[in-house]
VEXROTI-321189 format. One line per 2 residues: number of its first residue (from 1); their letters; for each residue x, y, z of C-alpha. Coordinates in steps of 0.05 Angstrom, whole numbers, plus 32768, in hexadecimal, padded with zeros to 4 digits. Each point is the difference from the previous one (the first is absolute). Layout:
N
NUM) A) X Y Z | ...
This chain:
452
1) XX) 8041 7F7B 8042 | 8004 8023 803B
3) XX) 8039 802B 7FE4 | 7FE9 802C 7FC5
5) XX) 8005 8006 803F | 7FF3 7FB7 800A
7) XX) 8002 801C 7FBB | 8002 8012 7FE4
9) XX) 8011 7FB5 800D | 7FB9 7FE7 7FF8
11) XX) 7FE1 8036 7FDC | 803A 8009 7FD5
13) XX) 800C 7FB6 7FFE | 7FBA 7FF8 7FE9
15) XX) 7FFE 8045 7FEA | 8012 7FE5 8040
17) XX) 8004 7FCC 7F9C | 7FE9 800B 7FB5
19) XX) 7FEE 802C 7FC5 | 7FFF 800D 7FB5
21) XX) 7FB6 800F 7FF7 | 8012 8046 7FE7
23) XX) 803A 800A 7FD2 | 8033 8032 8017
25) XX) 7FED 802F 7FC7 | 7FB6 7FFD 8013
27) XX) 8010 800B 804A | 802B 803D 7FF0
29) XX) 7FC9 801D 7FD5 | 7FCF 7FF9 803A
31) XX) 8032 801F 8030 | 8011 803D 7FD6
33) XX) 7FB7 800C 7FED | 7FEF 8001 804B
35) XX) 803A 802F 800F | 7FE9 8030 7FC9
37) XX) 7FB9 7FFE 801B | 8017 800D 8047
39) XX) 802A 803C 7FED | 7FC4 801E 7FDB
41) XX) 7FD4 7FF1 803D | 8034 8021 802D
43) XX) 7FFD 8040 7FD8 | 7FB4 8000 8004
45) XX) 8000 7FF3 804B | 802D 803C 800C
47) XX) 7FD0 8034 7FE4 | 7FF7 803E 802C
49) XX) 7FD3 7FF4 803D | 7FE2 803D 8022
51) XX) 7FEE 7FDB 8040 | 8027 800F 8040
53) XX) 7FF6 7FBA 801C | 8043 7FE0 800C
55) XX) 8009 7FC7 7FCF | 800D 7FB9 8017
57) XX) 8037 7FFE 7FCB | 801A 8044 7FEB
59) XX) 801F 7FEC 7FBD | 8006 7FC4 7FD3
61) XX) 8037 7FCE 8012 | 8024 7FCB 7FD7
63) XX) 8028 7FC6 801D | 8030 7FDE 7FD0
65) XX) 801A 7FBE 801C | 8030 7FCB 7FE8
67) XX) 8016 7FC0 8023 | 802F 7FC7 7FEF
69) XX) 7FF8 7FBE 8026 | 802E 7FC4 7FFD
71) XX) 7FFB 7FBD 8025 | 8021 7FBC 8002
73) XX) 7FF5 7FBE 8024 | 7FFA 7FB5 7FF6
75) XX) 7FB9 7FEE 8014 | 7FD5 8012 7FC3
77) XX) 7FB7 7FEC 8007 | 7FFC 7FFA 7FB4
79) XX) 802F 7FC4 8004 | 7FE3 7FE0 803E
81) XX) 8028 8025 8036 | 8044 7FF3 7FE2
83) XX) 8020 802A 7FCA | 8016 8047 7FEF
85) XX) 7FD6 803B 8019 | 8029 8034 7FDA
87) XX) 7FD4 803A 7FEC | 8007 8049 7FED
89) XX) 7FC9 8034 7FFB | 7FFF 8048 7FE8
91) XX) 7FC3 802A 8011 | 7FEF 8047 7FEC
93) XX) 7FC5 8024 801E | 7FDF 8044 7FF6
95) XX) 7FD1 801C 8035 | 7FDA 8040 7FF2
97) XX) 7FD7 8025 8035 | 7FD0 8035 7FE7
99) XX) 7FD9 8032 802B | 7FBC 8000 7FDE
101) XX) 7FE7 8037 802E | 800A 8016 8049
103) XX) 7FE7 7FBD 801C | 800D 7FCB 7FCC
105) XX) 803F 7FDE 7FE7 | 8007 7FD0 7FC5
107) XX) 803C 7FD0 8002 | 8015 7FD4 7FC6
109) XX) 8036 7FCC 800A | 8019 7FDD 7FC0
111) XX) 803A 7FD0 7FFA | 8027 7FCD 7FD8
113) XX) 8028 7FC6 801C | 802E 7FD6 7FD4
115) XX) 8024 7FC4 801C | 802C 7FC6 7FED
117) XX) 7FF9 7FC1 802A | 802B 7FC1 7FFD
119) XX) 7FCB 7FDE 802A | 7FC4 800F 7FD3
121) XX) 802B 7FF0 7FC3 | 7FFE 7FB7 8018
123) XX) 7FB5 7FFB 7FF7 | 801A 7FE7 7FBE
125) XX) 804A 7FED 8008 | 8001 7FE3 7FBA
127) XX) 7FEE 803E 7FD7 | 8044 8022 7FFE
129) XX) 8029 7FCB 7FDD | 802A 7FF2 803D
131) XX) 8032 7FC7 7FF9 | 7FEE 7FE6 8045
133) XX) 7FBE 8010 8024 | 800B 800C 804A
135) XX) 7FD8 8025 8036 | 803E 8025 8016
137) XX) 8008 8026 7FBF | 7FCF 802D 7FDB
139) XX) 7FE2 7FEB 7FBE | 800F 8033 7FCA
141) XX) 7FB9 7FFD 7FE3 | 7FCC 8037 8001
143) XX) 7FE1 7FE9 8042 | 803B 801E 8025
145) XX) 7FE5 8048 7FFA | 7FBF 8024 800A
147) XX) 7FDE 8044 8006 | 7FCD 801C 8031
149) XX) 7FD7 803E 7FF1 | 7FD0 8021 8032
151) XX) 7FD8 803F 800E | 7FE3 8013 8044
153) XX) 7FD4 8040 8000 | 7FE2 801A 8041
155) XX) 7FD6 803C 8015 | 8000 8020 8045
157) XX) 7FCE 8032 801D | 8009 8027 8041
159) XX) 7FC8 8023 8026 | 8002 804C 8007
161) XX) 8017 7FFA 8049 | 8034 7FCC 7FEB
163) XX) 7FE7 7FCF 8036 | 7FE5 7FCD 7FCE
165) XX) 8022 7FE1 7FC4 | 7FE5 7FCC 7FD0
167) XX) 8022 7FE1 7FC4 | 7FF2 7FCF 7FC8
169) XX) 8031 7FDA 7FD5 | 8005 7FCF 7FC7
171) XX) 8037 7FD1 7FE8 | 8010 7FDD 7FBF
173) XX) 803D 7FD6 7FEF | 8013 7FCD 7FCB
175) XX) 8037 7FCC 7FF8 | 800A 7FC6 7FD1
177) XX) 7FD8 7FCF 802A | 7FDB 802D 8031
179) XX) 7FCD 8039 7FFD | 7FE8 8027 803D
181) XX) 7FCA 8033 800A | 7FF2 8021 8043
183) XX) 7FD9 8037 8022 | 7FF8 801B 8046
185) XX) 7FF7 803C 802D | 800E 801C 8045
187) XX) 7FE3 8030 8033 | 8028 8026 8034
189) XX) 7FE7 802A 803B | 802B 8030 8029
191) XX) 7FEF 8012 8048 | 801F 8023 803B
193) XX) 8019 803C 7FD8 | 801B 7FD0 7FCC
195) XX) 802B 7FDC 8033 | 7FD8 7FBF 7FF6
197) XX) 7FEF 7FDE 7FBF | 7FD6 7FC3 7FF0
199) XX) 7FFF 7FE0 7FBB | 7FD9 7FC6 7FE2
201) XX) 800F 7FE8 7FBA | 7FEE 7FC6 7FD3
203) XX) 801A 7FE3 7FBE | 7FEA 7FCA 7FCF
205) XX) 802C 7FDF 7FCC | 7FE3 7FD3 7FCA
207) XX) 8039 7FDC 7FDE | 8003 7FCF 7FC7
209) XX) 8038 7FCD 7FF0 | 8011 7FEA 7FBA
211) XX) 801C 7FC0 801D | 8045 7FED 7FE5
213) XX) 8017 7FBA 8015 | 8046 7FE0 8000
215) XX) 8010 7FE9 7FB9 | 7FFF 7FB6 8012
217) XX) 7FB9 8005 801B | 7FE2 801F 7FC2
219) XX) 7FD3 7FD8 7FD3 | 8025 7FDD 7FC8
221) XX) 8045 8005 801F | 8032 7FCB 7FE9
223) XX) 804B 7FFB 8003 | 8028 7FC2 7FF0
225) XX) 8038 8016 802F | 7FD7 7FF0 803F
227) XX) 8024 7FD0 802E | 7FE5 7FDB 803E
229) XX) 7FE1 7FBF 8016 | 7FBF 7FF1 7FDC
231) XX) 7FD5 8033 7FDA | 7FFB 8049 8013
233) XX) 7FB6 8009 8013 | 7FF9 803A 8032
235) XX) 7FC7 8009 8031 | 7FE7 8040 7FE2
237) XX) 7FBE 8022 7FEC | 7FF8 8047 7FE7
239) XX) 7FDD 8032 802E | 7FB6 8006 7FEF
241) XX) 7FFA 8048 8019 | 8033 8037 7FF4
243) XX) 7FE3 803A 8028 | 801D 801C 8040
245) XX) 7FD9 8032 802A | 801B 8028 803C
247) XX) 7FD8 802A 8031 | 801D 802A 8037
249) XX) 7FE8 802F 8038 | 8032 802A 8026
251) XX) 7FF9 8029 8040 | 8034 8031 801A
253) XX) 8005 802F 803B | 8036 8035 8008
255) XX) 800C 802F 803A | 802F 8039 800F
257) XX) 8015 7FED 8046 | 802C 803B 800F
259) XX) 8029 8036 7FDE | 8035 7FCC 7FEF
261) XX) 7FDA 7FBE 7FFD | 7FCE 7FE6 7FCE
263) XX) 7FE2 7FB9 7FFD | 7FD3 7FD8 7FD3
265) XX) 7FDD 7FBC 8003 | 7FE4 7FD9 7FC5
267) XX) 7FDD 7FBE 7FF0 | 7FEE 7FE1 7FBD
269) XX) 7FCF 7FC8 7FEF | 800E 7FDF 7FBD
271) XX) 7FD8 7FC8 7FDF | 8016 7FDD 7FC0
273) XX) 7FDD 7FCC 7FD7 | 800A 7FDE 7FBC
275) XX) 8040 7FE7 7FE1 | 8034 800E 8037
277) XX) 8032 7FCE 7FE4 | 8034 8017 7FCD
279) XX) 7FF5 7FD3 7FC3 | 8049 7FFB 7FE9
281) XX) 8020 7FEE 8044 | 8015 7FB7 7FFF
283) XX) 7FFB 7FCD 8039 | 8027 7FBE 8005
285) XX) 7FE2 7FC7 802A | 8027 7FD2 802D
287) XX) 7FD7 7FC3 7FEA | 8007 8009 7FB4
289) XX) 8036 7FEB 7FCF | 8030 8036 7FE7
291) XX) 8003 8012 7FB6 | 8032 802E 7FDF
293) XX) 8013 8023 7FC0 | 804B 800B 8007
295) XX) 8008 8019 8047 | 7FBA 801E 8004
297) XX) 7FCE 7FD9 802A | 7FBA 7FFE 7FE3
299) XX) 7FC6 8014 802D | 7FD3 7FD0 8025
301) XX) 7FCC 8037 8008 | 7FF9 804B 800B
303) XX) 7FF3 801E 8044 | 7FBB 7FF5 801B
305) XX) 7FE7 8031 8035 | 7FBB 800C 801F
307) XX) 7FD2 802E 7FD9 | 7FF4 802C 803E
309) XX) 802E 8027 802D | 7FF3 8030 8039
311) XX) 8037 8030 8019 | 8003 802F 803B
313) XX) 803C 802E 8008 | 8000 8033 8038
315) XX) 8034 802D 801F | 8015 8047 800C
317) XX) 8031 8039 7FF5 | 8022 802E 8032
319) XX) 8026 803E 7FE9 | 802A 8029 8030
321) XX) 801D 8045 7FF1 | 8043 8001 8023
323) XX) 8016 8046 7FEA | 8006 802B 7FC2
325) XX) 8033 7FCF 7FE3 | 7FE4 7FBB 8010
327) XX) 7FBD 7FDB 7FFE | 7FF5 7FB7 8013
329) XX) 7FCC 7FD9 7FDA | 7FEE 7FBA 801A
331) XX) 7FD0 7FCC 7FE4 | 7FE5 7FBC 8016
333) XX) 7FCF 7FD0 7FDF | 7FE5 7FBB 8014
335) XX) 7FE1 7FD5 7FC9 | 7FD4 7FC2 8004
337) XX) 7FDC 7FD8 7FCA | 7FD8 7FC0 7FFE
339) XX) 8036 7FDC 7FD7 | 8029 7FFA 803F
341) XX) 802F 803C 7FF6 | 800F 8031 8037
343) XX) 8035 8036 7FF8 | 8020 803B 8023
345) XX) 801C 803E 7FDF | 8027 8037 8024
347) XX) 8024 803B 7FE3 | 8021 8041 8013
349) XX) 8014 803C 7FD7 | 8027 803C 801A
351) XX) 7FFE 803C 7FD0 | 803B 802D 8011
353) XX) 8001 8047 7FE5 | 8046 8012 7FE8
355) XX) 7FED 8046 7FE7 | 7FC2 8026 7FEC
357) XX) 8002 7FDB 7FBE | 801D 7FBB 800E
359) XX) 7FE4 7FC8 802C | 801C 7FBA 800B
361) XX) 7FD1 7FC4 8008 | 8021 7FC3 8022
363) XX) 7FCF 7FC7 800C | 7FFC 7FB7 8017
365) XX) 7FC8 7FCD 7FFA | 7FF9 7FBA 801E
367) XX) 7FCD 7FCC 7FE9 | 7FF1 7FBA 8017
369) XX) 7FC8 7FCF 7FEE | 7FE9 7FBA 800E
371) XX) 7FF4 7FCA 7FCC | 7FBE 7FF8 7FDB
373) XX) 7FD9 7FC0 800D | 8009 7FED 7FB7
375) XX) 804A 800C 7FF6 | 802D 7FC5 7FEF
377) XX) 8047 8000 7FEA | 8011 7FDB 7FBF
379) XX) 7FE8 7FB7 7FFF | 7FE2 8002 8047
381) XX) 7FB7 8009 7FEB | 7FD8 7FC2 7FEF
383) XX) 7FD2 7FF7 7FC4 | 7FC7 7FEF 8030
385) XX) 8001 8045 8021 | 7FC9 8032 7FED
387) XX) 802D 803E 8004 | 804A 800B 7FF5
389) XX) 8032 8035 7FEA | 804C 8006 7FFE
391) XX) 7FFF 804C 7FFE | 8033 8018 8034
393) XX) 7FD9 8040 8008 | 7FD1 7FD4 8029
395) XX) 8037 7FDF 8028 | 801D 800F 8044
397) XX) 8036 8037 7FFA | 8019 8042 801B
399) XX) 801C 803C 7FDB | 8029 803E 800D
401) XX) 7FFC 803F 7FD6 | 8033 8038 8005
403) XX) 7FF5 8041 7FDD | 8017 8047 7FF8
405) XX) 7FEF 803D 7FD6 | 8009 804A 7FF7
407) XX) 7FCE 8035 7FEE | 800C 8045 7FE2
409) XX) 7FCA 8033 800B | 7FFA 8043 7FDC
411) XX) 7FCB 802B 8021 | 8008 8035 7FCA
413) XX) 7FF7 7FCE 7FC6 | 8036 8022 7FD7
415) XX) 800B 7FC7 7FCE | 7FC9 7FFC 7FCC
417) XX) 7FE1 7FCE 7FCF | 7FCE 8026 7FD6
419) XX) 7FD7 8026 8035 | 8010 7FCF 8038
421) XX) 8035 8010 8034 | 802B 7FCB 8022
423) XX) 7FEA 7FF5 8048 | 8026 7FC1 8017
425) XX) 802F 7FCA 7FE7 | 8006 7FBE 8025
427) XX) 8034 7FC9 7FF5 | 7FF9 7FC1 802A
429) XX) 8020 7FBB 8003 | 7FEC 7FC1 8027
431) XX) 8020 7FBC 8008 | 7FD4 7FC5 8012
433) XX) 801B 7FBE 801B | 7FD3 7FC3 800F
435) XX) 8013 7FC4 8029 | 7FEF 7FCF 7FC7
437) XX) 8037 801F 7FD5 | 7FD7 8033 7FD9
439) XX) 8024 8042 7FF9 | 7FE6 803F 7FDF
441) XX) 8011 8049 7FF7 | 7FD7 803B 7FE8
443) XX) 8014 8047 7FED | 7FCB 8036 7FF6
445) XX) 8005 8046 7FE5 | 7FC7 8030 8006
447) XX) 7FF2 804A 7FF2 | 7FC5 802C 8011
449) XX) 7FEF 803D 7FD6 | 7FCD 8037 8013
451) XX) 7FD9 802A 7FCF | 8002 804C 8004
């Protein structure tokens, strides 16, 4: 969704939407094995270097991050645009940056995300032994929770004069019904005594669904509690292909305009193909009979979307240094895609320095978008249409996000964990309110430690 930050509502919603491929025990083993490896690598990377060239990164750094996200609403796509969207997600992330030599930096980002979703629990509303199945309550079965595990290593090299930077990265993630592998790279060039920077980057993601369909659409389903006129016989066929590929190219230009003003412009070109529908999101037709088990309406089909999509977001940033206490950071983005969506995003953040160690971060963000060509509210699509969805992430809406945070910075890194000294601690909170009734909040806690 455009929360996470439409997060976190889509990515988290679909994040945002489903896991179990790794057991928690297996995921933790992977995580702690990686952490042990990274600490060993950090020690190796800090061996004495006799060169007098200033390093790109002087010492190893570790970011430890934790976030807790919660949302609620009544337009769940899993239940055809009507039903509970209650969801909670807890994410822990470890990012380690290692100076391999004067010019090269290795970064490894590894994380786990565990969530409980009332919406996804209703992929099978009958598996929890509920007395009455309804889209407005969560099923208590196993489908209500999931786990995401990912690792994202990258390598960056800077030229001797620090006017050229290239990087390469990879990405791997797994959930219960989704696996993703990605790779990419970037090249940056600095001009005009490093006052001007141009960057081009590209990424490829090759994803694979393990398609999970609503329980009533699975082969062999039968339940003698079904009520309705006639015989339940949905217009449904399984997807023949389960791959989803994404390709992106990004261009950015940044310029120091004066001693107090810095600006940047960016544009992205994103092409997707493959299974762009979410297999477990129900659709109800206006020209079909309704069938129920208790108060739960059975699907007429799942969402059907084109197998190609082209997106172009572009925009810019403008940062103004007011004085030693205050900086203004502004952002604007326009988005267009060939599914009929256009959107505008604008935000402002005003870091205010309370003392040498404490900084406040008030922020505000506004988002608005038009409706996709294929969006239909519940029972307004017809069975004769080629494409249809009742996912309100593709509807017409606007959203406000209010946030604040505080940062503590210790330039002397007095607090220690092993050989790493505490550099910063950040605590932030955001409240997200959408015009369709979706509300969400997220709290994040992060700390950066620097090696000696």
